[in-house]
N, C-alpha and C positions, 0 to 999 in steps of 0.2 A: 628464341625468347631469351632472355640471361637471364640469370637465377634472379635479380632482384625483381623486374617485371611480375616472375613465377610467384614470387611471398608475395609481392605484391596484392598479387590475385588471389589466392590465400587467403591473405588478411581479411579481406573485403568478404568472401564467401563464410567466414567466419563473425565477421558485424554483424550480421545479418540474423544469426542463428544466436548473439550474445542477446541482442537488440530484445528479438522476441522472450528472451527466459526471464529478461530484466522485465520487459513488459508483466508478464505472467507473476512473478514477486512483486511487484507492485500493487496488481490488483487483489491480490492476496490480501498486503497488509494494510489496505485500506478497508476490504472486508472484516481482516481484525479488529481493526481498529473501529468500525463502526457498530460489530457485535461487544465490543464492552463498553460504548456510548450507549448500546440499547439497554445491557445489563442496567449500568447505572439507573439509566431513565427510568427503567422499572424495580429497580431496589429502591429510589426515591417516591415513587407513586402510592407503592403499598406502604412506604413509611408515611406517609401522607404529606408529603411534601410535592411541590409542583416538579415534574420532569425533570427541568430545565437548572436546579437545582445545584446540579452535580457543574457545569458548563458555566455559569454564573454566580459565583462564590458568595458575591454579595448580596444574592437574596436569599437571604439566612429568614 
């Protein structure tokens, strides 16, 4: 096996790990966004406004 083929095999092995790490970061990112939205929802609900008021600014 020549050097190019060997480097391509190594690159493919690393791509799977990079994809898994990327997927984990994406899931964590989505979880943080959900927590932020839930916090705004709770804050607006305590203020007597509809919970979706943060999501839709035109509903004052």
